[in-house]
C-alpha positions in Angstrom: 88.1 106.4 -24.1 88.5 110.1 -24.7 84.7 110.6 -24.5 84.5 109.0 -21.0 85.3 106.0 -18.9 83.4 104.2 -16.2 85.4 102.6 -13.4 82.5 101.8 -11.1 81.9 98.5 -9.4 78.5 98.1 -7.7 79.9 96.0 -4.9 82.8 98.1 -3.9 83.2 100.4 -0.9 85.7 102.9 0.4 87.2 100.3 2.7 88.4 97.0 1.3 86.6 95.1 4.0 83.3 96.7 3.3 82.6 94.6 0.2 84.1 91.3 1.3 80.7 89.5 1.4 79.6 90.7 -2.1 81.7 88.3 -4.2 83.8 89.4 -7.1 84.2 93.2 -7.4 86.7 95.9 -8.1 87.9 97.6 -5.0 88.5 101.4 -4.7 92.2 100.9 -4.8 91.9 98.8 -7.9 89.6 101.4 -9.5 92.3 104.0 -8.8 94.9 101.8 -10.4 92.6 101.4 -13.5 92.4 105.2 -13.7 96.2 105.4 -13.6 96.4 102.7 -16.3 94.1 104.7 -18.5 96.2 107.8 -18.1 99.3 105.9 -19.2 97.4 104.7 -22.3 96.5 108.3 -23.1 100.2 109.3 -22.8 101.2 106.6 -25.2 98.6 107.7 -27.8 98.4 111.4 -27.2 101.7 112.3 -25.5 102.3 113.6 -22.0 101.4 117.3 -22.5 98.1 116.6 -24.4 97.2 113.9 -21.8 97.8 116.3 -18.9 95.6 118.9 -20.6 92.8 116.5 -21.3 92.7 115.1 -17.8 92.8 118.5 -16.2 89.7 119.5 -18.2 87.8 116.3 -17.5 85.2 116.0 -14.8 85.5 113.0 -12.4 82.3 111.8 -10.7 82.7 109.9 -7.5 79.8 108.2 -5.8 80.8 105.7 -3.1 80.2 104.8 0.5 76.8 103.1 0.8 78.3 99.6 0.9 80.5 100.7 3.8 77.4 101.1 5.8 75.0 98.6 4.4 77.4 95.6 4.0 79.8 96.4 6.8 79.1 98.9 9.6 75.4 98.2 9.9 75.8 94.4 9.6 75.0 92.5 12.8 77.7 90.1 11.9 80.3 92.8 11.5 82.8 93.8 14.2 82.9 97.4 12.9 80.5 98.8 15.5 82.7 97.3 18.3 85.8 98.8 16.8 84.5 102.2 15.8 82.0 104.7 17.2 79.9 106.2 14.3 82.0 109.4 14.1 85.2 107.3 14.2 84.0 105.2 11.3 83.0 108.2 9.3 86.4 109.8 9.8 88.0 106.5 8.7 85.9 106.5 5.5 86.6 110.2 4.7 90.3 109.9 5.4 90.7 106.9 3.2 88.7 108.5 0.4 90.7 111.8 0.7 93.9 109.9 0.2 92.6 108.2 -2.9 91.5 111.6 -4.3 94.9 113.2 -3.6 96.6 110.3 -5.4 94.5 111.2 -8.5 95.2 114.9 -8.1 98.9 114.0 -8.3 98.1 112.6 -11.7 96.6 115.9 -12.9 92.9 115.3 -12.0 91.4 118.7 -11.3 87.6 118.7 -11.5 85.7 116.4 -9.2 82.1 116.0 -8.2 81.5 114.0 -5.1 78.0 112.7 -4.1 77.0 112.2 -0.5 74.9 109.3 0.6 71.1 109.1 0.3 69.0 108.4 3.4 69.8 104.7 3.9 67.5 104.5 6.9 64.6 105.1 4.5 65.3 102.2 2.2 62.7 99.4 2.2 65.2 96.9 3.6 65.7 98.9 6.8 62.0 99.7 7.0 61.4 96.0 7.1 64.1 95.3 9.6 62.8 98.0 11.9 59.2 96.8 11.5 58.2 100.2 10.4 54.4 100.3 10.3 53.8 103.5 8.3 57.1 103.8 6.4 58.9 105.9 9.1 62.6 106.1 8.4 65.1 104.7 10.8 66.5 107.9 12.4 69.5 106.2 14.0 70.8 105.1 10.6 70.0 108.4 8.9 71.8 110.3 11.6 75.0 108.4 11.0 74.6 109.0 7.2 74.1 112.7 7.8 77.3 112.8 9.9 79.2 111.1 7.0 77.8 113.6 4.6 78.9 116.5 6.8 82.4 115.0 7.0 82.4 114.6 3.2 81.3 118.2 2.8 84.1 119.4 5.1 86.6 117.2 3.2 85.6 118.9 0.0 86.3 122.2 1.6 89.7 121.0 2.8 90.6 119.7 -0.7 89.7 122.9 -2.3 91.9 124.8 0.1 94.8 122.4 0.1 95.1 121.5 -3.6 95.9 124.4 -6.0 93.9 124.7 -9.3 91.5 122.0 -8.3 87.7 122.2 -8.0 85.9 119.7 -5.8 82.1 120.0 -5.6 79.8 118.2 -3.1 76.4 117.0 -4.3 73.9 116.6 -1.5 71.9 113.4 -2.4 70.4 113.2 1.1 68.2 116.3 0.9 67.2 115.6 -2.7 66.2 112.0 -1.9 64.2 113.2 1.2 62.3 115.6 -1.0 61.3 112.8 -3.3 60.3 110.6 -0.3 58.2 113.4 1.2 56.6 114.5 -2.1 56.6 111.2 -4.0 53.5 112.0 -6.1 55.1 115.1 -7.5 57.8 112.9 -8.9 55.4 110.2 -10.2 55.8 107.6 -7.5 52.9 105.8 -5.9 55.0 104.2 -3.2 58.5 104.7 -1.7 58.4 102.1 1.0 58.4 98.9 -1.1 61.3 97.5 -3.0 60.8 96.4 -6.6 62.3 93.0 -6.1 62.6 92.4 -2.3 61.2 93.3 1.1 59.7 96.6 2.2 57.8 97.9 5.2 
């Protein structure tokens, strides 16, 4: 475990309700608890001081949020769009995630890389739903995603200001993904509008 631990669960979201239709999964709160359990195991084997030093020098990578949109907010069967305007939903996500990160900071986590969301409105699934003829992305969805990324970036700024001796870094997956979509041949892709195992444009 000293070399690295993966707590990810593909079906999880920031909100507990975001992954309710995806079957068995490990929620964000459960993942946080697993991290705490790992820290306790380290303390038993290494001692408190060595554990605190190890954790403070470790890098935590956090990539989460797509399921909150794909399987919750953007679902026609979900009541989320009735309960929340896009900016309200984004604030709910960011506030929830910020609380989770602060709880890990209290356990001596100090170095964190957070990845924003890629352009969900450019995925083959939404190209198919929108009946895109030439692979045009769904701007309405991407606009919401960009607002979320902006809120994430600002949250990272706040955490760096509020939490002493911590370094939070935001990684912009949106712009990087758009560059691949726009210049697909430079990256060795023949098509970016068809899914490997489902529907596309």
